[in-house]
N, C-alpha and C positions, 0 to 999 in steps of 0.2 A: 696638694702634694703633701705626703707624710714622710717624716724623718724615720730612719731606722730605730732611733731611740724614742719610743713612745712614752717614756716615763716623764718627759719634760712637757707638762700640760700647758705651760704658758706659751709655748711655741706652736701648739696645735691649733689648726683652723678648721672650721666647718663650712660647708658650702650649701647655699640655698639657690637652686636653679643654676644660673651662670655666675653667681655672686659668692665670693668667699669672704666671710666676716670673722672677726675675732670673738672669742667666747665672752668677753666682757660687754658686748653689745646686747642690749635687751631684745626680747623677742618682738616687741612692738616696733622698735626701730628697724630691726631686720626686715620685717614684713613691709614696712613703709618703703624701705630702700628697694626691696624686690618688686613691689608694685610699681614704683617709679621707673624701674629699669624695663619692665615687661609691658608697660601700658602702651597700647597702640596709639597711633596718631588719630586726629579727628576724622581723617578720611576713611579709616577702617580698612584700607587696602594694604598698606605697607606697614611693617612693624616700626617701632620707635628706633632712632639711631642707637648704636651700641653705647652703653654707659662707660665712662672712664673707669668705673669700679670693676668692670668686667676684667677677668684674668688677673684678679687681685693677687693671687698667689704667685703669679709669674714675676710680678714686680718686687714682691717682698717674699723671698724664699724663706722656708721654715728653718733652714740651717745656714750658718754663715758660709759653709763651703760650697753652696750651690750658687752658681752664677745666674743672673736673671736672663731669661730667654727673651728674644725680641718679640715685641708685640705684633701679633698677627690679627689684624682686623678683617674678619671675613665679610664678604659682600652680603648685604641683606637680601634674603630671598623673598620675592613677592608672595603674598598669601592672598588667594582669591576666595572670597566667600561664596561665589557661585559654584554649583556643582559642575564638574567637567562633563562634556557630552559622552554618552555611552558609546563604546565601540560598536561598529556595525554588526548586524546579524551575520553577514558574510562580507568579506573584503572585496569580492569580485564585483565589478561594476555591471550595469545592466547589459552592456554589449557582450561582456565575457560570459555572463549567465546565459544569454541567448545562444551563444556559440556552443556552450556545453549542452544545452537542451537539444539543439539540432543534432549534435554529435551523438548523443545517447539515443535520440529518436531514430537515427539511421541503424543503430543496433537493435532497437525495439521492433523495427519493421520486420526483422527476420522471423519472428514468431508467426504473425499472420501470413507473411509471404510464403513460408515453407508449407503452410497448410493449403492456401488457395491456389498456388501455382501447380500443385499436384493434381487437382481435380480434373483438368481436361485430359490427363494421361491415362485414366483408368481403363478405357477400352483398349488403348494401345498396349498397355502392360498386360492385360488379359490375353490378347492375341499373341504377344511376343513370348510370354512365359507359359502359355498354354494352360491357363487356369480360368476358372469362372469369375464373373464380375463380383459375385458375392464374396469370393475369397480375396479379391483385390480390395474390396471395401473393408476387410478385416485389417488391412494395413493402416487405414484411417482410424479404426477402433483402437489399435495398439498405440498409435500416435497420441490419441486423445486420453487414453488411460495414463500414459506417462506424463502428459501435461497436467493431469489431475493430481498425481502423487509427487512428482519431482520438486515442485516448489517448497514442500515441507522440508526437503533436505537442503535446498539451496538458500532459502531466506535466512535461516539461522547462521549459515556460513557468511552470507552477505552482511549481516548485522554484527558479526564478530570480527571477521578478518578484513572487511572492507568491500567497497563497490568495485574498485579497480581489479583486484585479483579475481573476483567473481566473473566479471566481464571476460577477462583473459582466458580463464579456465573453460568457461562454457563455450566461448567462441572457438577454442581449440578443439573441443569435443565435436562441435557442430561441423567444423572444417574436416575433421577426420571421418565423420560419418558420411559426409557428401562425397569424399574421395572414394570411400568404399562403395557407395551406391552407384557411382559412375561405372564401376567394373563388376557389379553384381550380375550373376548369371542365373540364380535360382530364386524361387519365391520365398523360401525360408530366410535366406540371407537378406532379401529385400525387407521382409517384415522386421527382422531383428535390427537392421541398420536404421529403419524408420523410427524404431523406438529409441535408438541411440541419438539420432538426430533430434528427437523430441526432448531428450535430456539436455541437449545443448541449447535449446530455445525456450525451455519451460520457465526460466527465471529472468529472461531478458526484459520483458515488459515491466515486471515488478521492480527490478533493479533500476531501470530508467526512472520510474516514479520515485524510488528512494533517493536517487541523485537530485532530482528536482526538489524534493523535500529538504535535502541537506542545505541547498544553496539559496533557497527563497523563503521569504516570510509568508505569512498567511494571506496578506493582501496581494503579493506578487504571484502566489502559487496558482491561482485560477487561470491567469493568462498563459503561464508556462505549460500548465496541463492542457489548456486549449490548443496551444501550439503543438504539443506532443501528440494529442489526439488527432489534430488536423493532418499532421504528417503521416500518421498511421492509416488514415482514411484513404490515402492515395494507393494503398495496396489493392483497391478494388480492380485495378487494371492488371493485377498479376495473373488471373486466369487467362486473359488475352495473351500475355507474354508466354504462358505455358502452352497455349494452343498453337501459337506461331512457331515456337521452338519444336514442338512435337510434330507439327505438320511438315516442316522443312528439314529438320536435323535429327529427329528421333526423340523419344521420351527421356533418354539418359542426359540429353543436353540441359534439361532443367537443373540437374544436379551440378553440371559444370557452371551454370549461371549462379546457383546458390553458393557454390564453393568460391567462385571469384568475388562475389559480393561480400561473403563472410570474411575472406582474406583482406579485402580492402578496409572493412570496418575494424578488423583486428589490428591492422597496422595503424589506423587513425587513433584507436584507443590507446595503444602503446605510446604513440608519439605525443598526444595532446592531452588526454584525460588525466587529471590529478586525482588523488584519493580525496573523497569528500565526506566520508563517514565522520560524524562530529565527535565521536569518542576517540578518533585518531587525529583528525585534521583540525578540530575545533571550528572556528569561523574562518579558516583559511590562513591563519597566522602562525600555526605551529609548524616547525620545521619537520619535513617529511623525510623518510629514509629513501634510499635510492630506488627501491622497488615500488615505493608509493608515489614517486614523482614521475611526471611524464618525461619521456626520453628527450624531448626537445629542450627541457629545462636543464638537463645535464650539459648541454652544449651552450645554451644561452640562459642565464639565470632569469627567474621570474621577475617581472617588473612590479608585482604586487608588494605593497608595503607591509611591514610586520609591526605588531603591537609590542608593548613592553611585556616582560615575562609575567608580571602580576595580573595583567588583563587577559592573558591567554586562558587561564584556568576558568574564567567565567563562561567560556564557550566550549568547554570540553566536557562532554557528558560521560558518565561512568561507563567503563568497559562492560560488555556483556560476555557471558561465558556459556559455552555449549553444555547442554545437559540433555538427557533423554526427554525431559518434559518440553524443552524448547522446540523439538521437532513436531510435536503433536499439539502444542498449546493453542494454535489458532482454531482447532476443532472445538475447543471448549465453548466458544461463543455460540455455537449451534445449539447449546443447551437452553438458550433463551427462546421461548416459544415464538415470539413475534419475528425474531430474526430467522429462525429455522423455516417458518412458513413462507416468509417473503423470499428467502433463498430458494426454497423448493419451487415456488411459482416461477421465478426467473430461470431456474434450471430446466423446467419443462418447456418454456418458450425457447430457450437457447437450443435445446435438443431438437425440437421440431424444425426450427429454422435451419440448423446445421444439416439436418437430414435432407431437407429440400435442396439445399445448395450442393451437398455431396452427391446426390443422385442426378444432378442436371446432365452430366455427360452420358450416363447410361440411359436415362429416359429419352433424351433427344436422339441419341444414336439408334435406339431400338425402334422408335416410332417415325423418325424422319431419316430414311436410309441414305439420302443424298448428301448429307452434311459432312463436311471435311473437319479435320481436327482444328483448323484455324477458326471455322465458324462455331465449333463447339466452345472454343475459348471466348468468342464474342458473345455467346449466349449468356455468359455470366455478368455482362455489363449492366443489364437492367437491375439485377439484384444489388450490384455494387453501387449504382447510381442512387437507388432507393435508400441504401444505408447512409451514404454521404449526405443526401438531402435531409434525411431525418436527424442525423447527428448535428447538423448545423442549424436546424430549425426548431427542434424540440425544446431547446433552452428557452426560447421566447415564450412558448406555451407554459412551461413550468414556472417561469418568472411571473407570468400573468396569474396563474393559479395561486401562487404564493401571496401575491398582493391582494387578491380577493379574500383569501383566508385571513390575512392580517386585518383587512377592513372589517370582516365579520367579528373577529376577536375584539377589536377596539370598540365596535358598536355594542357587543355583548357586555363588555366591562365599562362602558360609558367613558372611554378615553378620547382624548383629542385626536383628530385625524393625522396630525404630524408627530404623534408619539412614536418614538423609535422602540421597537420590540426586539429584545434579545431572546429569540425563540428557544435557543438551546438551554436557557436558564429558567424558562417558564414551564412549570410542571404541567399546566393545563392547556398548553398550546397544542392544537390538533394538527401535528405535523403529518400524520398519516393522511388526513383529508386534504392537506395542502399538496401532497405528492400524488395522490390517487384520484384527484378530482376528475380528470379526463381519461383515466385508465380504462373505463368501461367500454367506450366506443372504439378505442384503439384495439382492445382485446377482441371485440366483435369483428372488426375488419380482419384481424389475423385469423380468427377461427373460420370465418367464411371463406377467405381466399385459400387457406390450407385445405379445407374440406372439399372445395371444388377443383383444386389444382390437378389431381390425378385424372379426373374425368375429361379435362381439356385435351389430353393426348389421344383420346378416342375420336376426335374430330378429324376432318379431312386434312390432307397434307398442306393445303393452302391456309390453314388456320394456325400456323406456327406462332403468330404474334400473340395469341391468347394466353398460352402458358407463360410467355415472357412478361406480359403485362401483370399477370398474377404474381410472378416472382418479384416484380418491383414492389407491389403492395405488401407481400409477405415480408420482404427484407426491411422495408421502411417501417412497418408496424412493429416488427420484432425488435429493431434497433431502438425505437421509441420506448417500448415496454422494458427493455433491458436497462436503458439509461435511467428511466424513472424508478425502476426497481432497485438499481444500484445506489442511487442517491438516497432513497428511502432507507435502505439498510445502513448507509453511512450516518444518517441522522439518528437512527434508533440505537446504534451501538455506541456506547460511551466508554468502552474499555481502552486500555493502552496498547493491546496487541492488535495487529492488523487483521481485519475480518476478510480481506480479499482472498487469501489462500483457501479459506473454508468455503467461500462462495464459489470460487472457481472449481474447487473440488467437486461440489455437487453438480455444477454445470457440465463439466467435462465427463463426469461419470454418466450422467444422463445422456449426454451427446454420444458417448461411446456405445452405450446400450442401444440407442435408437439407430445409429448408423449401422451397427453390426447386425441388426435384425430386419431392417427395412426391405432388403432385397428378398429375404425369405418370405416376407408378407406379400410383396409384389408378385412373386412367383406363385404364391398360394391362392390369394384372393383377388389379384389384379391391382393395378396401380390406382384405379379410382377408389376402391374400398380401402386400400391401405392408407392413403392420405386422408380419406374421410375418417378413419379410425384415429389418426393423429389429431384431426380437428376436434373430435369428440373428447379425446383426452385433455386437450387444452380447455375445452368448455367445462369439463369436469373439475378443472383446477381453479376456475373462477371463484368458487365460494371461499377460497383462501383469502382473496383480496376483499371479499365482502366481510368476512370475519375481521380482517385487519381494519376495515373502515369503522366497524361498530365497536370492536373490543380491543383495538390496538392501544388506545390510551389507558384503559384499566390495566392491561397487561404491563405496560411500561411503568405505570405508577406502582403496581405491586412489586415489580422487580427492583425499582429504585427506593422502595420504602425501607425505613430502618426499624419498623415495628416487627416484633417476632411473629412468625407465621404460625397459625394454628393448624394442627394436623386434623384432617377430616376423619382419618381412621387411626385409632390408637391401639397399639398392641397391648394385650392384657399383661399385668404384672404376675408372671407365673410363680415367682418366689413367694409373694404375699398370698396368692391363691392357695399354694401348697400348705402354708402355715395355717390358714383358715380351715382348710379341709382336714388337716390332722387334728386340730382342736375340736372340730365338729364330730369326728369319729370317736375321739376320746370321751366326748360328753354323752354318747349314746348309752343308754342303760338297757342291758339285756335282761329279759324276764328270768325269774328263778327256774321256771319249768324248762326253759331252753338250756340253761346251764346244766341242769341235772340230766337232761337228755344226752348231752355231749360229755357227761362225766365231769362237769365243771363244779 
């Protein structure tokens, strides 16, 4: 404490740490006193008891007029040498995370449900609206085109404003489109509203995956993604639902069903789902605004604990801002040669499989006249069962292929058998061969079954089981190819931007083109040769994977290399060439006879 009169130097005191000493004490004595006061005990856990010399200035004021303040001995605070445990990645427990995964999965179902439940109604819509089947197939084309483009608009909004508002807005659009489809009377209105319906479902699956990524660590994410994919696989029964509703209540009742389901999911999202975007909610400890909190927490506060303010910032990522680049940025990853070729191969397989499924109703109703709409819905079950079986079994085959590749790598490098390999950080690990090891025979099954699928409808009426069996193998092999292809693309791409919108962009564009033209091909050259042509197209795409097998690793090494790339073709330096040309012209000597001839 200092007096107002600073000219009295004898009454002035200086402080060292918590100790105030007089100026006539030497520096060595002051340091000895300070070290004695601050030295810890032998235990090293608690500091030494406060020294009587602490608060020296309070007992001996610097001016006579100041009364001594009472001694306040603060309680010693324990000091722990061990580092405190880090706050959790997310404060939700495992049960809460599972609840949220199931909730968002119910929303994600709407995207494949809206597609597959519509297939059995194609002939009914054609008869009711008095249009051809090829025109009705255009509504599927429009739906898939919007599915290809709309995620580029929704995902930046989802990453900027949050998952919860994206769910609410898209579900409201989906609900409004279904209400309009219930009362539609014309084909043009049906086509437009199917496009609007696709706008509402285009981002649901990606937003669900984003929520899972927000709340789960890398070790937890695989099981939650598996739970999410398993729930989505149950949509294979949706064509049967569409066939039953169309058979007994008419094709418009499928939109009643979708509207009711969408309304129920919307209510659950508003009531239960909190905002999970980490730039807004952090790890679940940041206080959310009213619009970001679930409605049920406004009535009953959330039981989740909150961290101290200084720990919240550790789990809050920087905000992202919308720009024109953010809407097209996912397309830049297609500039990588290996990723583009792998995406193109998957797009062709997706388009062919979608075409086979989309034409099931028209093919069976044209060749087997006695079938009802309910049986047409049941005709989709073999393909659905093949997809589900392949989805749950292909993982075991891929794990086996990966282990074999790891063993070969250890043997090649003379490593121990139990050496753990971090393949993502090994530049020479052949990840392409690990993922494509069994792709060849799966592709051959797909090509063979697609090529012969159309000709099976030319058999007798009693051979209806043959195309159904081929559909099982087409769907199961296509699902296996797409899963292996998607995992390979995820392994190859190392950027921070999600590659999924770009991959889906190619797949849905190819699917829209194939579905929109298949009926014209069937009417022109027949069903047998039309599907044979699709098989030939798939066979022609197989060299893509062969190139990936042999040249994938050099392409990846070249892309990740930090060495400057040499240009194979160099443009000439025109400025330097011009100067050389001018000097050459000036150095030309003209003979005297020529000069005299021109009067020079």
